[in-house]
N, C-alpha and C positions, 0 to 999 in steps of 0.2 A: 512416700506419697508422691514425690516429684517424679520418680520412675513410672509410677502408675499413670500419672497424667500424660507423660511423654508417650508411653506405650499406647494409651488410648487415642491420643492425637494421631500417631502414626497409623494405627489400625483404621481410624475413621478416614484418613487421607487415602489409604490404600483401597478402601471400599468405595469411597465417593468419587475418586478421580475417574475410574472407567465409566461410571454412570454419567458423569458430567461430560466426558469426552464423547460418549455415544449419542448424547442428546444434542450436541453442538454440530460440528462439521469436521470433515476430514480434510486437512490442509496443512502444508508445511508452514503456512503463515500463522498457525495457531499459536498465540502467545500464552494463553491460559483460558480457563473456562470463560467464555463470553468475550474475549479480547482477541483481536487480530492486529498484528503489527505489520505495516507495509512500509516500504521505502518509497520516497517520492519518485514518481514517474516509472514505477515498476508495476507489473501486472502479475497477479497470482490467481490460481484457479480455486474456486470454492466448490465443494461437493456436498450437497444437502442430503441428509438421511432420508427425507421424504420429498416427493415432488412438490414444487411451489408454483403458485399461479401469479403472484404479485410480489414485487420487491420494492421497498422504499429505502432511500438513503436520506439520513437526517440533513446533511449539508453536502450537496453535490460539488461544491468547490473544494472540498477536502478529499472525497473519494467518489468514484463512479463505479457502477456495476452494470455489466452487460450479460444478460442471460444467454446461455448457449443452448440449453434445453431445460426441461422442468427440474433437473437435479444438478445442473452444473452452471456456474457463472464465472465470469472474469471480474475481478475487482482491482481497480487501479488507484494508487495514491496520487492525487492531483495537487494537493496543497498541504502544508504542515498543519497539524492539529488533530483533533479527536471528534469523531462523529459516530453514528450508529447505522446499522442496517437491520431492517425487519423484513421477514418474508412470511407471506400468508399462503395457505393452501387454497384449493378450489372453493372450500366452504367459507373462506374468510377468517379462518382461525390462524393465529400466529404459530408457526412451526419452527421458526428460527429467529434469533436475535443476537446481535454481537456489537460490541464497541470496536471501532476501527481507529487505530492510532497510526497516523502517517508521520514518519520520522525521516531523518537524513540517512545517508548511506552508512551502513554499519560495517563496511569492509575498509581495508587499509589503502585503497587506491585513490582516495580523495584528500587533497591538500587544500587548506584554507590559509590564505595569506592576508594578514591584517596590516594595513598601512594607516595608522592613526584610526580615524573613524571609517575609512574605506576598507571593504572586504572583497577579495577576489577568490573564487573557488576554482580549483584545477582538478581535472580527472587525469590520473597518471598511470602509465604502464612502466615496464622496466626501461624502455628506451626514451620516453619523453612525457611531458605534461602538457595538456591542452586546457585553455580556459573553458569552464563549463558554467554558464550563468545559472545561478540558483537564487531563490528568494532569500533576501537578506544581504545579497552582494551590493556593493556601492552602485548607485543609480547610473553614473556615467559608464562604468565598466559593463554593468548588466545590459543597459540599452545598446551600447556599441556591439557587444557580442551577439545579442539577439538580433540586431539589425543585419549583421553579417550572416548569421544562420538563415534568416528569412530570405536574403538575397540568394544564397546558395540553393535553398530549397526551391525558390521560384525558378531559377535557371534550370534545375533538374526537372521540374515539372514541364517547363516549356520544351526542353529537349525531348522528354518522353512523349509529349503530345505531338511534336513534329515528326518523330520517328514512327508514330502510330498512324499518321496520315499518309 
C-alpha cells in the first residue's frame, strides 16, 4: 500500500510540475510554483507566458517591478520580507500571480560580524572584505557607512556633471 501511495505521488508530481511551470513564468529566480526568491538589491528578469498590460506589487518597499515590454519585466528585491506580484492582461484578467520572497545573500562572500548587540556586514573577495551596510546592522555602523557611500556618490555625480559641461 505504501509503495502504491509513493508511486502515485511521484506520478502526480511528474505530471503536474510541467503544467505549473508553464502557467507561471520562465526565470532563474523561480523557487517553486508561485514563488520567486530574490536577493536583496539584486535584479532578475521575469518572462511572462502571455502579454500583460498592468502589474501590481503588494508591498513596493519589499520588491519593485519595472516593465521592459508586454512580456518581460525586471523585479528587484528592495527590503527583506514577502509580498506578491499580480499581472493583468489587456482585458483585465489575471494572467500571472507569484509570491516574492526577498532574502539575504545566498553565496559565501558575505560575512556578518556580531559584537554584542551590534552587527556589521562585510562583502568579501579573496583579497579583502569591505563593510556593506545591510538592514539589521547596528545603527551607528549602518549610518556611518551609508553616509560615506552618499558622499562618494555625490562627488562622482558632481565630477560627471562637470565633465559633461
